[in-house]
C-alpha positions, -999 to 999 in steps of 0.1 A, spaced: 352 872 321 357 839 307 339 826 340 313 849 334 306 837 306 302 798 316 277 807 343 259 823 317 255 794 296 253 772 324 223 790 333 206 790 302 213 749 299 199 744 337 166 755 327 165 720 310 162 708 343 139 735 357 116 720 336 125 685 346 118 691 378 85 713 373 68 690 345 76 661 371 61 678 400 32 697 389 17 666 396 19 666 431 -11 689 434 -33 671 410 -33 639 425 -63 645 441 -84 665 411 -71 641 386 -88 608 410 -123 629 414 -122 639 375 -110 614 357 -109 581 376 -139 580 403 -163 589 373 -152 551 360 -172 538 392 -142 512 397 -155 485 418 -122 469 431 -101 493 452 -65 481 443 -75 482 408 -90 519 412 -54 529 430 -33 509 401 -55 530 373 -47 563 392 -11 555 393 -10 547 355 -23 577 350 -1 600 378 31 579 365 21 580 325 48 613 318 73 584 331 69 564 298 75 596 280 104 598 302 116 564 290 111 572 252 128 602 259 160 585 273 161 556 247 161 584 222 186 610 235 221 592 225 207 594 189 196 630 190 226 637 212 248 624 188 232 631 154 214 665 157 237 676 189 232 685 226 220 720 215 191 714 192 183 683 212 178 709 239 150 725 217 133 699 206 128 691 245 115 731 253 91 723 226 77 694 236 74 711 275 56 739 260 31 714 237 24 693 271 19 723 295 -10 737 271 -23 702 261 -24 684 297 -42 714 304 -72 714 276 -69 676 269 -104 679 252 -85 710 228 -102 705 189 -121 681 201 -147 699 225 -146 736 244 -120 739 267 -135 730 303 -161 710 287 -143 677 274 -154 654 307 -135 622 319 -132 606 288 -106 628 276 -87 611 298 -64 598 273 -55 629 260 -44 638 290 -23 614 293 -8 615 258 -1 649 269 18 637 298 41 615 274 46 641 252 59 662 282 75 632 295 99 625 263 109 662 266 117 653 305 137 623 294 156 646 265 164 673 293 172 651 318 203 633 299 213 667 276 214 693 302 237 676 325 260 663 293 256 701 280 272 715 312 297 689 319 309 690 278 314 730 282 329 731 316 363 732 327 374 699 346 379 723 381 343 735 380 327 707 364 311 696 393 298 725 406 284 734 375 267 701 365 251 703 400 234 734 395 212 714 373 199 695 400 199 727 418 177 739 388 155 710 394 147 715 429 138 748 421 115 740 395 98 718 420 99 745 444 79 769 424 57 747 411 45 736 450 42 775 454 22 778 422 1 749 426 -7 758 465 -14 792 450 -34 781 425 -58 762 453 -59 791 473 -74 811 446 -101 790 437 -115 788 474 -122 747 477 -117 712 465 -147 715 440 -130 744 417 -98 727 423 -109 691 411 -130 710 382 -106 738 372 -78 744 394 -59 715 379 -61 732 351 -42 758 356 -16 740 373 -5 723 339 -11 755 319 12 776 342 46 754 327 40 772 292 56 804 306 90 785 321 83 765 283 87 796 261 116 814 284 136 783 273 129 781 243 143 815 232 169 814 254 188 785 241 190 800 199 216 821 218 241 789 233 266 777 218 269 735 209 293 722 231 331 714 216 332 678 223 302 670 196 316 696 176 354 678 173 330 643 169 316 661 134 351 676 126 343 710 130 373 716 148 378 755 140 338 759 154 350 737 185 381 761 191 362 791 191 339 785 217 363 767 241 384 802 233 354 815 253 354 791 282 393 785 284 425 804 285 442 798 251 467 776 270 436 753 282 417 752 252 450 741 232 453 712 256 419 706 256 418 706 219 446 679 218 431 655 247 397 654 227 416 644 194 438 617 211 405 607 227 387 602 197 418 587 177 430 560 204 397 543 210 385 538 175 353 513 185 321 532 188 305 498 207 288 509 241 308 480 257 343 488 239 353 498 276 339 469 292 308 457 311 316 474 344 309 512 336 277 503 317 267 481 344 277 508 371 263 536 352 230 518 354 230 507 388 237 545 401 206 552 381 183 524 396 191 528 434 185 571 429 150 558 422 146 530 443 154 551 474 118 560 468 128 599 462 101 605 434 72 588 458 77 619 483 81 646 452 51 632 430 27 622 462 39 644 489 4 662 491 -13 625 496 8 615 522 4 644 542 -32 638 536 -24 606 548 -10 619 582 -45 638 591 -41 672 572 -63 688 549 -54 696 511 -46 730 518 -21 722 548 -6 693 528 3 716 496 18 740 524 39 713 541 49 702 504 64 737 497 86 731 528 98 697 511 106 718 485 124 742 505 147 719 525 152 699 491 165 731 476 185 741 506 205 711 508 212 711 470 231 746 474 249 725 501 255 702 477 268 724 450 292 738 474 306 704 487 306 681 455 344 694 442 357 699 476 348 667 495 341 646 462 318 624 450 318 594 465 316 603 505 284 622 494 270 595 484 278 573 512 264 598 538 236 606 520 227 570 515 229 561 550 209 593 565 180 584 538 181 549 550 177 559 586 149 582 577 134 561 560 127 536 586 119 562 607 89 570 590 78 537 581 81 529 621 64 563 631 34 555 606 33 517 616 33 525 657 4 553 638 23 582 655 18 606 630 26 643 629 58 662 639 84 632 640 67 622 607 74 658 589 108 655 609 117 622 590 107 634 560 128 660 559 159 645 569 153 623 538 147 649 516 179 668 530 200 638 528 188 629 487 195 665 480 230 664 491 242 635 477 219 612 454 199 639 436 227 660 423 257 637 431 244 607 408 240 635 378 274 646 381 288 611 381 263 600 351 278 628 331 315 627 334 321 587 339 318 577 303 342 582 281 337 607 248 333 575 221 304 560 240 294 589 263 258 597 238 252 556 239 261 551 274 247 582 293 209 571 270 210 537 285 214 547 324 191 577 317 168 552 299 172 528 330 167 557 356 135 568 340 119 529 338 131 525 379 106 554 386 82 544 366 83 515 388 85 531 420 60 558 411 36 531 400 39 504 426 36 530 454 -6 539 456 -11 498 450 14 492 481 1 523 504 -36 515 499 -33 480 500 -59 467 525 -42 437 545 -5 459 539 -25 488 558 -40 467 580 -4 455 593 18 484 587 -6 514 584 4 531 552 42 526 566 53 496 546 65 514 515 90 532 537 108 503 550 114 491 511 129 525 499 151 524 535 163 491 527 173 503 490 193 535 505 217 512 523 222 486 494 233 522 479 252 532 501 269 497 503 274 497 462 290 535 460 315 525 489 326 492 466 321 500 432 323 540 422 356 556 420 360 593 430 359 614 398 365 649 412 392 673 400 399 652 367 387 659 330 365 642 313 394 629 292 418 614 322 384 597 334 390 573 303 419 562 319 398 543 347 381 522 317 408 516 295 409 480 292 440 459 289 443 441 259 
């Protein structure tokens, strides 16, 4: 009974992850349409400038993600994890409708034209703030409410939900592209339906959040022990709940400093590096630009969207593998093996494009890369980030790590179209150059994990504080 209750509230919390995935990946099916609808009418003569402009439009939500990450610590510590997730749900809903109808309140729906590009960017930033909040608060919520023996597994569900959200939106984008019967309809109208579809899961998430409790650690932080005990009594046995209350008390009592650096610089730097490497291996290039990458391999729009669904399916399948393995084999081995697999796949993809051997080998390299990420740096990074920071600094430290992650994400997403379409690089590497960069980053990520990241499986959040407590 206890476990079924934990599963239920975890599933509701992971809807934040699902919307994270849905909102960030919905852009993948609309990149070409946004270029035709918003960018081409501006008649930017310089190809690099046009690519940079498109990159900024596509990655505009990431500016919101950075803002959401920065605000996450304040929201988590003052309003709580639950209310923070409610705010993110509202922002998702507003963004879905506003991005689909950027001219709303200013012109008839569907007749706004390219002049409303900045309205579109504004609504994408609003959604990004929701993503930034959810990316921090969903795994934090799950980590703080889950028993130690289940924590890695349950936090990994959040990544599973992210990937599931991406896979769902890939199907939605493909269905919409087929519904309209051609690129002309997709470029004028279809992209609106892609963004508007996000309103459905946003509304469901918003409604279900009213039925989940606040986390016991936030309640204890605010001096609401009776409420914290009531929550723990529904997720643990009485003996486990009493022990957890005692450990949380001791955690706050023994470490009185609230400075984010009170446990030393290392833990903050390691959190930032985990976040940065998760992005610098290039995962969101594949997720955001998958249809465009497949087009560069010589496929049509419909086929590229279909191949994107295959990418999403592989991502989902191997995230399930990670969920099953993370508490059994530990965090560190998965991170190292996954990074090495990603590095080899990216080097293979770069070589295949450089040698212009487009086709099945390139697709296989991309799928192997996705599998490597899905079984490691996708879910396991979030598990590590949600559990590695001590109670006293978790809000601010996780906010710093998440903000660093979104800044890195923005840099990668903005720079990719510039590297991909740069004439000199294309002439030399035939679209393969970016993938050599991402492959090198994956190898560095493996070395970083091997050298600096401790194993954290099977310990309570309070026990993990001993890893970082400095001797006075």
